[in-house]
C-alpha positions as CSV (number, residue, x, y, z in Angstrom):
1,X,-24.8,12.2,-1.0
2,X,-26.2,15.4,-2.3
3,X,-23.9,18.4,-3.0
4,X,-24.6,21.7,-1.4
5,X,-25.7,24.5,-3.7
6,X,-22.8,26.6,-5.0
7,X,-22.7,30.1,-3.4
8,X,-21.8,33.1,-5.4
9,X,-19.1,34.0,-2.8
10,X,-17.5,31.9,-0.1
11,X,-18.4,32.4,3.6
12,X,-15.8,34.7,5.1
13,X,-14.8,32.3,7.9
14,X,-15.6,28.9,9.3
15,X,-15.7,28.9,13.1
16,X,-16.0,26.1,15.6
17,X,-14.2,24.4,18.5
18,X,-13.2,21.4,16.4
19,X,-13.2,20.1,12.9
20,X,-13.3,16.5,11.6
21,X,-13.0,15.4,8.0
22,X,-14.5,11.9,7.3
23,X,-14.2,9.5,4.4
24,X,-17.0,7.7,2.6
25,X,-17.3,5.1,5.4
26,X,-17.6,7.8,8.1
27,X,-14.1,7.3,9.5
28,X,-12.4,10.4,10.8
29,X,-9.3,11.0,8.5
30,X,-8.3,14.5,9.6
31,X,-9.1,16.6,12.7
32,X,-8.2,19.9,14.3
33,X,-9.1,20.0,18.0
34,X,-8.3,22.0,21.1
35,X,-7.4,19.8,24.1
36,X,-8.1,21.5,27.4
37,X,-5.4,21.9,30.0
38,X,-5.0,19.2,32.6
39,X,-3.1,20.3,35.7
40,X,-3.2,16.8,37.2
41,X,-1.8,14.9,34.2
42,X,1.3,12.9,35.2
43,X,4.0,12.4,32.6
44,X,6.2,9.3,32.6
45,X,9.2,11.5,33.6
46,X,7.4,12.7,36.7
47,X,6.4,16.1,35.3
48,X,2.9,17.1,36.3
49,X,0.4,19.2,34.2
50,X,-0.6,19.4,30.5
51,X,-1.2,22.9,28.9
52,X,-4.1,23.7,26.6
53,X,-3.0,22.3,23.2
54,X,-4.3,22.6,19.7
55,X,-3.7,19.4,17.7
56,X,-4.0,18.7,13.9
57,X,-4.0,15.1,13.0
58,X,-3.9,13.2,9.6
59,X,-5.2,9.7,10.1
60,X,-4.8,6.6,7.9
61,X,-7.7,4.3,6.9
62,X,-6.9,2.0,9.9
63,X,-7.5,4.9,12.4
64,X,-3.8,5.6,13.1
65,X,-2.7,9.2,13.3
66,X,0.3,9.3,10.9
67,X,0.9,13.1,11.1
68,X,0.4,15.1,14.3
69,X,1.1,18.9,14.6
70,X,0.5,20.4,18.0
71,X,1.0,23.8,19.7
72,X,0.7,25.1,23.2
73,X,2.2,27.9,25.3
74,X,5.1,25.5,26.0
75,X,6.0,25.2,22.3
76,X,5.1,23.1,19.2
77,X,5.8,19.7,17.9
78,X,5.5,17.7,14.6
79,X,5.3,13.9,14.6
80,X,5.5,11.8,11.5
81,X,4.7,8.2,12.4
82,X,5.8,5.2,10.4
83,X,4.2,1.8,10.1
84,X,6.1,0.6,13.1
85,X,4.8,3.4,15.3
86,X,8.3,5.0,15.4
87,X,8.7,8.7,14.8
88,X,10.4,9.5,11.4
89,X,13.1,12.1,11.2
90,X,12.5,14.9,8.7
């Protein structure tokens, strides 16, 4: 892989609708993405609707998101997932 030439000054901002960081094998290891609202989504508890949400994920080499940080108009959440897929308290 060839490195990009060094600029004298950094670009003032990086803009886009999502960002993915990949490892040497092309696997996504981190992402920031906006998930569009879904007014028809049905939750297990019977609630209906899912707000637009921005999600940051850190993903292990096996493709499992180990860290999730999300925010929407309804609030925010942080999930730290262990090897048994249980949320770890922090």
